[in-house]
C-alpha positions as CSV (number, residue, x, y, z in Angstrom):
1,X,-37.2,29.1,8.0
2,X,-35.5,27.0,5.8
3,X,-37.0,24.4,3.4
4,X,-37.0,20.7,4.6
5,X,-33.8,18.7,3.1
6,X,-34.0,17.3,0.0
7,X,-33.0,13.7,-0.5
8,X,-30.0,13.0,-2.7
9,X,-31.6,10.5,-4.8
10,X,-28.5,9.2,-7.0
11,X,-26.9,8.3,-3.6
12,X,-29.4,5.4,-3.4
13,X,-28.4,2.7,-5.9
14,X,-29.2,-1.1,-6.2
15,X,-27.0,-3.8,-5.3
16,X,-27.7,-6.1,-7.9
17,X,-27.8,-3.8,-10.7
18,X,-24.3,-2.2,-9.4
19,X,-22.9,-6.0,-9.4
20,X,-23.3,-6.1,-13.2
21,X,-21.0,-3.0,-13.5
22,X,-18.2,-4.4,-11.2
23,X,-15.3,-5.3,-12.7
24,X,-14.4,-9.3,-11.8
25,X,-11.6,-9.4,-9.3
26,X,-8.3,-10.1,-10.3
27,X,-4.9,-10.1,-8.6
28,X,-2.1,-7.5,-9.7
29,X,1.3,-9.0,-8.6
30,X,2.9,-6.9,-6.2
31,X,6.7,-7.5,-7.0
32,X,7.3,-8.7,-3.6
33,X,7.9,-12.5,-3.1
34,X,5.8,-14.5,-0.7
35,X,3.0,-11.7,-0.7
36,X,0.7,-12.2,-3.6
37,X,-0.8,-15.5,-2.2
38,X,-2.0,-14.0,0.8
39,X,-4.9,-12.6,-0.6
40,X,-7.8,-15.0,-2.1
41,X,-11.0,-14.7,-3.7
42,X,-13.9,-17.2,-3.6
43,X,-15.3,-18.8,-6.6
44,X,-18.2,-21.1,-7.1
45,X,-17.3,-24.9,-8.2
46,X,-20.3,-27.2,-8.7
47,X,-22.1,-25.5,-6.6
48,X,-19.7,-24.9,-3.6
49,X,-17.7,-21.6,-2.5
50,X,-13.7,-22.5,-3.1
51,X,-11.2,-20.5,-2.2
52,X,-8.5,-19.7,-4.6
53,X,-5.2,-17.6,-4.3
54,X,-6.1,-13.8,-5.5
55,X,-2.2,-14.1,-6.9
56,X,-1.7,-10.3,-6.2
57,X,-3.1,-7.4,-4.7
58,X,-6.8,-6.6,-5.8
59,X,-6.9,-4.4,-8.6
60,X,-8.7,-1.2,-8.2
61,X,-8.0,-1.2,-4.4
62,X,-6.4,1.4,-2.6
63,X,-3.9,-0.4,-0.7
64,X,-2.4,1.4,2.6
65,X,1.1,0.4,3.7
66,X,2.1,1.8,7.1
67,X,4.8,1.5,9.3
68,X,7.6,3.0,11.6
69,X,10.7,4.5,10.4
70,X,12.9,2.1,8.1
71,X,10.6,-0.9,7.9
72,X,10.7,-1.2,4.5
73,X,7.5,1.1,3.1
74,X,9.5,2.9,0.2
75,X,11.0,-0.6,-0.6
76,X,7.3,-1.9,-0.9
77,X,6.5,1.3,-3.1
78,X,9.1,1.2,-5.2
79,X,9.1,-2.7,-5.5
80,X,5.4,-2.3,-6.6
81,X,6.2,0.5,-9.2
82,X,8.9,-1.3,-11.0
83,X,6.5,-4.9,-10.9
84,X,3.8,-3.1,-12.9
85,X,6.2,-1.4,-15.2
86,X,7.7,-5.0,-16.2
87,X,4.3,-6.1,-17.2
88,X,4.0,-2.8,-19.4
89,X,1.3,-1.0,-17.1
90,X,2.0,2.4,-16.5
91,X,3.0,4.3,-12.9
92,X,2.7,7.6,-11.7
93,X,4.7,7.7,-8.7
94,X,4.3,10.9,-6.7
95,X,7.2,11.2,-4.1
96,X,6.2,13.5,-1.1
97,X,8.9,13.2,0.7
98,X,12.1,12.6,-1.2
99,X,13.5,14.7,-4.5
100,X,12.5,13.0,-7.7
101,X,16.2,12.3,-8.5
102,X,17.1,10.2,-5.3
103,X,13.4,8.4,-5.8
104,X,15.2,7.8,-9.5
105,X,18.2,6.5,-7.8
106,X,16.8,4.4,-5.3
107,X,14.4,2.9,-8.4
108,X,17.8,2.1,-10.7
109,X,19.0,0.0,-7.5
110,X,16.0,-1.8,-7.5
111,X,15.5,-2.4,-10.8
112,X,18.7,-3.8,-10.6
113,X,18.1,-6.0,-7.8
114,X,15.0,-7.4,-9.5
115,X,17.1,-8.2,-12.6
116,X,14.9,-6.0,-15.0
117,X,16.3,-4.0,-18.0
118,X,16.7,-0.6,-18.2
119,X,13.6,0.2,-20.2
120,X,11.3,-0.7,-17.9
121,X,11.5,2.7,-16.3
122,X,10.2,4.1,-19.1
123,X,6.9,3.0,-17.8
124,X,7.4,5.3,-14.2
125,X,6.4,8.5,-14.4
126,X,7.7,10.7,-11.2
127,X,5.7,13.3,-9.8
128,X,8.2,15.7,-7.3
129,X,5.6,16.9,-4.3
130,X,8.7,17.0,-2.2
131,X,10.5,19.9,-4.4
132,X,7.4,21.8,-5.1
133,X,5.6,23.0,-1.8
134,X,2.6,23.8,-3.8
135,X,1.5,20.0,-4.7
136,X,2.0,19.1,-0.9
137,X,-0.1,21.9,0.2
138,X,-2.8,22.6,-2.4
139,X,-4.8,19.4,-3.2
140,X,-6.7,20.9,-6.7
141,X,-3.2,22.1,-8.0
142,X,-1.8,18.5,-6.8
143,X,-4.7,16.8,-9.0
144,X,-4.3,19.2,-11.5
145,X,-0.5,18.0,-12.0
146,X,-1.4,14.3,-11.4
147,X,-4.3,14.7,-14.1
148,X,-1.6,15.7,-16.8
149,X,0.2,13.2,-15.8
150,X,-2.3,10.5,-16.2
151,X,-3.3,12.0,-19.8
152,X,0.0,11.6,-21.1
153,X,0.7,8.6,-19.7
154,X,-2.2,6.5,-19.6
155,X,-1.1,4.8,-16.5
156,X,-3.0,2.3,-14.4
157,X,-1.2,2.6,-11.0
158,X,-0.5,5.4,-8.5
159,X,1.8,5.3,-6.1
160,X,2.2,7.5,-3.0
161,X,4.9,7.5,-0.7
162,X,3.8,9.1,1.5
163,X,0.3,10.2,2.3
164,X,1.7,11.5,5.7
165,X,3.6,14.3,4.5
166,X,0.3,15.8,2.5
167,X,-1.1,16.3,5.9
168,X,2.0,16.7,8.0
169,X,1.8,19.6,10.8
170,X,-1.9,19.6,9.9
171,X,-3.2,16.1,11.3
172,X,-6.4,17.3,12.4
173,X,-7.0,17.6,8.3
174,X,-5.8,13.9,7.6
175,X,-9.2,12.1,7.3
176,X,-10.4,14.9,5.1
177,X,-7.1,15.0,2.6
178,X,-6.8,10.7,2.8
179,X,-10.6,10.8,1.3
180,X,-9.8,13.2,-1.4
181,X,-6.8,10.9,-2.4
182,X,-8.9,7.8,-2.4
183,X,-11.5,9.0,-4.0
184,X,-9.3,10.7,-6.5
185,X,-7.5,7.2,-7.4
186,X,-11.2,5.5,-7.6
187,X,-12.1,8.4,-10.1
188,X,-9.4,7.7,-12.1
189,X,-10.0,3.9,-11.7
190,X,-6.2,2.8,-11.0
191,X,-4.5,0.0,-8.5
192,X,-3.0,2.5,-5.9
193,X,-0.4,1.8,-3.4
194,X,-0.2,4.3,-0.4
195,X,2.2,4.8,2.1
196,X,2.1,6.2,5.2
197,X,4.1,6.9,8.7
198,X,3.1,5.1,12.2
199,X,2.5,7.8,14.8
200,X,5.0,6.1,16.8
201,X,7.4,2.8,17.1
202,X,4.4,2.0,20.0
203,X,1.9,-0.9,19.0
204,X,4.1,-1.6,16.1
205,X,1.9,-4.2,14.6
206,X,-1.1,-1.8,15.0
207,X,-2.7,0.0,11.9
208,X,-2.9,3.7,13.5
209,X,-0.9,5.4,10.9
210,X,0.1,9.3,11.5
211,X,-3.4,11.2,11.2
212,X,-5.2,8.4,13.3
213,X,-7.0,5.0,12.5
214,X,-9.4,6.6,9.7
215,X,-6.4,6.9,7.6
216,X,-6.7,3.1,7.5
217,X,-10.1,2.9,7.5
218,X,-10.7,5.1,4.4
219,X,-8.7,3.0,2.4
220,X,-9.4,-0.8,0.9
221,X,-6.8,-2.3,2.4
222,X,-3.9,-2.2,5.1
223,X,-0.7,-3.6,5.2
224,X,1.1,-2.8,8.5
225,X,4.7,-3.9,8.6
226,X,6.9,-3.7,11.5
227,X,10.5,-4.6,13.4
228,X,11.5,-5.8,16.8
229,X,15.1,-5.6,18.3
230,X,15.8,-8.9,19.5
231,X,16.8,-8.2,23.4
232,X,15.9,-11.5,24.8
233,X,17.3,-15.2,25.2
234,X,13.6,-16.2,24.5
235,X,13.2,-13.9,21.5
236,X,16.3,-15.1,20.1
237,X,15.7,-19.1,20.3
238,X,12.0,-18.8,19.0
239,X,13.1,-16.5,15.9
240,X,16.6,-18.4,15.4
241,X,18.2,-14.8,15.6
242,X,20.9,-13.4,17.6
243,X,20.5,-10.7,20.4
244,X,20.9,-7.5,19.0
245,X,19.6,-8.4,15.4
246,X,16.3,-7.3,14.1
247,X,13.0,-9.1,13.1
248,X,10.6,-7.6,10.6
249,X,7.0,-8.5,10.5
250,X,4.0,-7.8,8.1
251,X,0.1,-8.4,8.5
252,X,-2.5,-7.4,6.5
253,X,-4.6,-5.6,8.6
254,X,-8.0,-5.9,6.6
255,X,-9.1,-5.9,2.6
256,X,-12.7,-5.1,1.8
257,X,-12.1,-6.3,-2.0
258,X,-11.0,-9.7,-1.1
259,X,-10.1,-12.6,1.4
260,X,-6.6,-12.4,3.2
261,X,-4.6,-14.2,5.3
262,X,-5.1,-12.8,8.5
263,X,-1.7,-14.3,10.3
264,X,1.5,-12.2,11.1
265,X,4.0,-13.4,8.8
266,X,8.2,-12.8,9.0
267,X,9.4,-10.0,6.6
268,X,12.8,-10.0,5.2
269,X,14.9,-7.2,3.5
270,X,17.1,-9.5,1.3
271,X,21.2,-8.5,1.0
272,X,20.1,-7.0,-2.5
273,X,17.7,-4.7,-0.7
274,X,14.4,-6.0,-1.8
275,X,11.7,-7.0,0.6
276,X,10.4,-10.9,0.9
277,X,7.9,-12.2,3.0
278,X,8.3,-15.3,4.7
279,X,6.3,-18.0,7.0
280,X,3.8,-17.2,9.3
281,X,5.0,-16.4,13.3
282,X,3.5,-20.0,14.8
283,X,1.6,-19.6,18.0
284,X,4.4,-20.0,20.2
285,X,6.2,-17.5,18.6
286,X,3.2,-14.9,19.0
287,X,3.2,-15.4,22.6
288,X,2.8,-12.7,25.4
289,X,6.6,-13.5,26.4
290,X,7.9,-11.7,23.6
C-alpha cells in the first residue's frame, strides 16, 4: 500500500508577491506594418483605466502564427527576426522545414525589401533542424543545441519555423512537444514566434493547427492567417478584387499577456514580398454570403 500523495508546496504562490517580479508589459515591434497597434495595454491615469496601444507583440510572449499553406507564416517569421536584429537584439532562428542556406537566402530578400543594412544578418543565428533529423526527433538534443546558441549569442528572441515539423507523423504527441518548447522559451526569458501549419484549409480562420486546438491553447497568443479565392461577384464587389484573385486575412485569436483587437483584418503580401496588415473587414464584408 502506497503512502498518501505529498503536496507540491513550491507550486503554491501568492499573486500579490508574484506581481512584483513580473516585468512591465512592453511592446516588441514586429516589423509588420499595421500589426503592432492591434495589441494594447491598460494603464491607470487619474485613477481611471485607459487603453493604450502596446506598440508590438508583448515582450516575453510565445506567439503562435498559424495558417494553411502559403498564407505568409514564414514571411511573418522572417520579418520579425530581421526587425529584432535591426533593433540590436539577437535572434535564434530554428528552421525545421527548410535547410539553413535557403532560409538565409530568404532573409536576404526580406532584408533588401525592408531597406536594412546587410550587417543586421549578423544578429540572426540559424539552427538547422531541417538538415539534422536528430534535432527534430530528440528534444533533449534540440534544447542542448539551442542552449549552446543562446550562450554564444545572448539572443533575446527565438523563432521556430515551424513547430509542426517537430511532431509530424506523431500528432498524438503534439501537446507534449509544444508544451516543452513553450517552457523552454519561458526558461530562457525570450520573446518567441512559433509558426505552425493548419490541419487543413477548411475553416481557414480557425486557430486549429495540426496537432489540434491544444497547440494554440498552450501558447500565449495566436495569430491566424488565412486566404480566400474570390469566386463570386459579391466577394469581388465587397473586397474590390477581381474574380480569381486571392484575398488574405489576419486575426489575433487570443493573447494572455495583453489586450488585442479581435476583428479580422485584411492582410497583404506586397510586391516586394513583405506582409502588411490593412484595415478590418466591415460587418457587411463578414456576412454569411461570403
